[in-house]
N, C-alpha and C positions, 0 to 999 in steps of 0.2 A: 229511786236513788237520788240523793242530794247532790246538787251541782255546786262545787267549791269554786268560789270566785276570789281573785286577788285584785285589789284596786290600786292602780298606779297613777297618781296625779299629784302635782306639786302644791295644789291648793287643798288645805285641810277641810274647808267648807264643802268643796265639791265631793271629797271622799266621804264626809259625814252624810251628805245628802244621798249619795249612791248607796251607802251602807244601809240607811233607813229604808230606802226603797227596796233594795234587794232582799234584806232580811225580813221584809213583810210577807215574802212568799215562802210557803212551806217546803218547796223543793230547792231553794237556793240558800247558800250560806257564804258569808264573807269570811275568809280564812286569813286575811292579812291586808295591810295597807302600806304602800310605798310612796315616798315623796320624791324619789329620784329614780332614774333609769337603772342605776347600779343596784339600788335597793330592790327594784322590781325583779331583776335577774336573780339576786340572792334569795329573795323570798319565794320565787317560783321554784327554785331548787329545794328550799326548806319545806314548803307547804305542799308541793305537787298539786297545785290548784288545777282545776279543769279548764278554767278560762281566766285569762288576765285581761282586765279592762284597762287599756294602756293609753294614757295621754301622749300625743305625739311630740309635744314640746315640754321638756323637763330638764332641770339642771343635772350636772354631773355626767349623765349619759342620756341622750335623747331617746324618744320612743322608738325610732327606727333602729338605732344601734342595739337597744335593749331587746327589741323583737328579733333582730338578727341573731343575737347571742342565745336567746331562748330556743329559737328554731334550729340552731346549729348544734345544740346539746342533745346528744342521742338519749340521755337519761330523761329528757323532758319531751320525748316524742308525743306524749299524750296531752301536752299542755297547748291550748289554743289561745291565740292573741286576737283580741277585738280592739281595734284602734279607735280612739276618740279624736275627732278632727273638726276643723271648720269645713263644713260639708262641701260646698261648691268651690271654695277658694283654696283649699290646701293643696299645694303643688306636690306634696309627698305621698299622695294616696297610692299611686301605682308602685312607687318604691317600697311602700309599706307592705303591699301584697307580695312583691317580689322578695322582700326580706323574710316572709313567712307568715304574715298576718292572715287571718281567716276572713277578714272583712273590716269594715269601718262604719262608724256612726257619727253624725253631727252631735255636738253638745246640746243642741236644742231639741233632741229627739223626744218624742212622746214617751211617757213612762212605760206604757204597755209595749211599745216597740222595742225599748231597751231590754225589757225582761224577755221578750220573745227572741231577740237577737242573741242573748246569752245562752238561752236554751238551744237555739239553732246551731250555734257554733260549738257548743259542748257536745252535740251529737254528730259532729264531723261534717256538718254542712258549711256552706260559705255564704256570707251576707253579700250576695252579688246580684240579686234579682232586680232591685230597683233600676229603672231606666237611667236615672242620674248616675248611678255607679258605673254602668256599662259605658255611658257616654264619656265619662271622665277617664276611664281606662283607655278607651279608644282614642281620646284626645292625646294622651301622652305617648301612646304607642305609634301614633301617626305623625309625630313631629319629624321634620326633615332629617334630623341627625340620628334617628333611631332606625336600626336595620334589623332584619330578622335574624334570629339566633338559630343556627343549625342544631338539631338534636338527633344524634344517631339512634337513640332508643326508639324513635318514632317508627323506624323500619320494622320493629317487632310488633307493631299494632296491626290487627286485622282490619279489613275494610269496614266492618261494622264498628269496631272500636274507634276508628277515625271519625265515623259518623257521630258517635257518642261524644267524642272530644269536642267536635264543633258545636253540638247542641248544649253541652255543659258550658261552653264559652259564651253561648247566647243567654245564659242565666236560667235555663230551663230546669225544672225539678225532675226527679226520677219519674213521677207520674206522667208529666208532660212528654218526657222523652219516650216513655213507653207508648203513649198515644201516637206520637209522630212516627215511630218505627213499627207500630203494630205488634208489640211484644208485651209481656207482662211487666209489672213494676219491679218484681223481684229479679227478673232477667236484666232489666235496665240497670238496677243497682249493682248486679254482678258485673256487668260490662264496665260501669264507672269505676268500681273497685279494682278491676283488672287493669284498666288504663292507668289509674293512680299508681298501682304497684309497678307496672312496667316503666313508667316515666319517673318513678321516685318522688311523686308528689305527696305532700302531707295531707292535702284535702282538695276540695273542688276549686278553691281560690287559686291554688298553684296550677291546676289544670287550665284555668282561664289565662293565666300569665303565659304558660307554655304555648297554648293555642295561638295567642296573638304574636308571640315572639317568633314562632316558626311559620307564620303566615297561614295557619289553618283557620284563623278567624280574622276578620277585617273590619275596620271601623265602618259603621253604617250597615253592616250585613245583618 
């Protein structure tokens, strides 16, 4: 199945470069280009792209607001947002994940990593495994003015599902979760899907946010 990609960046040269790279792959297709956040939201609705490659700094409507608008639209439930950012320095990374993004990449990313990231996000995974990503999320969640957010839905989780939530927050794949808990990969996937359904999370990225906000995951853990 071809993965449909929407490019959202205010620089035409960047969009052209990404288009050439993406369309060189037989399983990927660029279905639209947006120069502003507002255009990105409009085109997401018009094209029903699988993945929006979203620059975080854009005119008219920034990438955070555009991501939030896409994530809040029930008709766009299947659209995933992959944020482009200045990797270590961008202070909006956690906010982007909380807004509904499925992950983020630095603009200096290797081409193969960019293509892999698009495929990963399109299949419902989250780009959260690199240690730098987890460290950055932990940094913003551990700031003095940030407090845990209560989530009544957590009471609906079984003990095993709480274990799975913690392991997802650590950036573990289904295969690794299965090894840790001595269960099959398919069972691990079922647990992850159930946790997402119970907590109303779009994907694994949102589970990470919930785990940190509720104190189930901790910086440095």
